[in-house]
KOLPASE-32677 format. One record per residue (C-alpha): residue number from 1; residue in one letter; x, y, z. Coordinates in steps of 0.25 Angstrom, whole numbers, plus 5000, padded with zeros to 4 digits. Example, Ala and Ser with C-alpha at 12.3 -4.5 7.8 and 13.67 -1.06 7.14 Angstrom:
% KOLPASE-32677
+------+------+------+------+------+
| resi | resn |   xx |   yy |   zz |
+------+------+------+------+------+
|    1 |    A | 5049 | 4982 | 5031 |
|    2 |    S | 5055 | 4996 | 5029 |
+------+------+------+------+------+
***
This chain:
% KOLPASE-32677
+------+------+------+------+------+
| resi | resn |   xx |   yy |   zz |
+------+------+------+------+------+
|    1 |    M | 5000 | 5000 | 5000 |
|    2 |    G | 5006 | 5013 | 4995 |
|    3 |    L | 5006 | 5027 | 5004 |
|    4 |    N | 4996 | 5036 | 5002 |
|    5 |    Y | 4998 | 5051 | 4998 |
|    6 |    F | 4998 | 5054 | 5014 |
|    7 |    D | 5008 | 5044 | 5018 |
|    8 |    Q | 5017 | 5047 | 5006 |
|    9 |    V | 5017 | 5062 | 5010 |
|   10 |    H | 5019 | 5058 | 5024 |
|   11 |    L | 5031 | 5050 | 5021 |
|   12 |    L | 5037 | 5060 | 5012 |
|   13 |    K | 5037 | 5070 | 5024 |
|   14 |    D | 5043 | 5060 | 5033 |
|   15 |    I | 5054 | 5058 | 5025 |
|   16 |    L | 5056 | 5073 | 5022 |
|   17 |    A | 5055 | 5075 | 5037 |
|   18 |    A | 5065 | 5065 | 5040 |
|   19 |    H | 5075 | 5071 | 5031 |
|   20 |    L | 5072 | 5084 | 5037 |
|   21 |    S | 5074 | 5080 | 5051 |
|   22 |    D | 5085 | 5069 | 5049 |
|   23 |    C | 5092 | 5076 | 5038 |
|   24 |    C | 5095 | 5062 | 5033 |
|   25 |    G | 5089 | 5054 | 5022 |
|   26 |    T | 5091 | 5041 | 5013 |
|   27 |    T | 5089 | 5037 | 4998 |
|   28 |    A | 5078 | 5029 | 5002 |
|   29 |    E | 5070 | 5041 | 5008 |
|   30 |    Y | 5073 | 5050 | 4996 |
|   31 |    E | 5068 | 5038 | 4987 |
|   32 |    Q | 5056 | 5037 | 4997 |
|   33 |    L | 5054 | 5052 | 4994 |
|   34 |    E | 5054 | 5050 | 4979 |
|   35 |    R | 5044 | 5038 | 4980 |
|   36 |    I | 5034 | 5046 | 4988 |
|   37 |    I | 5034 | 5059 | 4979 |
|   38 |    K | 5033 | 5051 | 4966 |
|   39 |    S | 5020 | 5045 | 4972 |
|   40 |    L | 5015 | 5057 | 4978 |
|   41 |    M | 5016 | 5064 | 4966 |
|   42 |    V | 5007 | 5057 | 4957 |
|   43 |    N | 4996 | 5062 | 4966 |
|   44 |    T | 4989 | 5071 | 4956 |
|   45 |    E | 4983 | 5079 | 4968 |
|   46 |    L | 4995 | 5084 | 4974 |
|   47 |    D | 4997 | 5098 | 4975 |
|   48 |    T | 5007 | 5105 | 4965 |
|   49 |    N | 5015 | 5110 | 4978 |
|   50 |    M | 5016 | 5096 | 4983 |
|   51 |    K | 5021 | 5091 | 4970 |
|   52 |    S | 5032 | 5102 | 4970 |
|   53 |    I | 5036 | 5099 | 4985 |
|   54 |    L | 5036 | 5084 | 4981 |
|   55 |    G | 5045 | 5087 | 4968 |
|   56 |    D | 5054 | 5094 | 4978 |
|   57 |    I | 5055 | 5082 | 4987 |
|   58 |    Y | 5057 | 5073 | 4976 |
|   59 |    R | 5070 | 5080 | 4971 |
|   60 |    Y | 5075 | 5081 | 4985 |
|   61 |    S | 5074 | 5067 | 4986 |
|   62 |    Q | 5080 | 5064 | 4972 |
|   63 |    S | 5092 | 5073 | 4976 |
|   64 |    G | 5093 | 5067 | 4989 |
|   65 |    I | 5095 | 5053 | 4984 |
|   66 |    S | 5107 | 5058 | 4976 |
|   67 |    A | 5112 | 5066 | 4986 |
|   68 |    A | 5126 | 5065 | 4991 |
|   69 |    S | 5121 | 5067 | 5005 |
|   70 |    M | 5108 | 5064 | 5007 |
|   71 |    D | 5108 | 5071 | 5021 |
|   72 |    G | 5114 | 5084 | 5016 |
|   73 |    H | 5103 | 5082 | 5005 |
|   74 |    I | 5093 | 5082 | 5015 |
|   75 |    S | 5100 | 5093 | 5023 |
|   76 |    E | 5101 | 5103 | 5011 |
|   77 |    H | 5085 | 5101 | 5010 |
|   78 |    Q | 5080 | 5103 | 5025 |
|   79 |    E | 5073 | 5116 | 5021 |
|   80 |    N | 5066 | 5109 | 5009 |
|   81 |    L | 5063 | 5097 | 5018 |
|   82 |    T | 5056 | 5106 | 5028 |
|   83 |    H | 5048 | 5112 | 5017 |
|   84 |    W | 5044 | 5100 | 5010 |
|   85 |    I | 5038 | 5095 | 5024 |
|   86 |    K | 5030 | 5107 | 5027 |
|   87 |    E | 5025 | 5106 | 5013 |
|   88 |    I | 5020 | 5092 | 5014 |
|   89 |    D | 5015 | 5095 | 5027 |
|   90 |    S | 5006 | 5105 | 5020 |
|   91 |    Y | 5000 | 5095 | 5011 |
|   92 |    S | 4999 | 5083 | 5019 |
+------+------+------+------+------+
***
């Protein structure tokens, strides 16, 4: 059984919050972000602003996978992580 929209959004937010608080992450977490976002983006009722945020998070995850230092990559994106979490909260 797959995750519903709200479960996916909650998981997305949890991963971002963990990156924000721990300043570290794994390839598996970045890949999970990508899978969740791909699934969420097929929702035709998704708000345009939310799609833009998901696109930003998707690019963040792609660049994180190939980053020389994942922890450094997360540290560089602390402000973005905070912003994305707040935006996701406003939609969920």
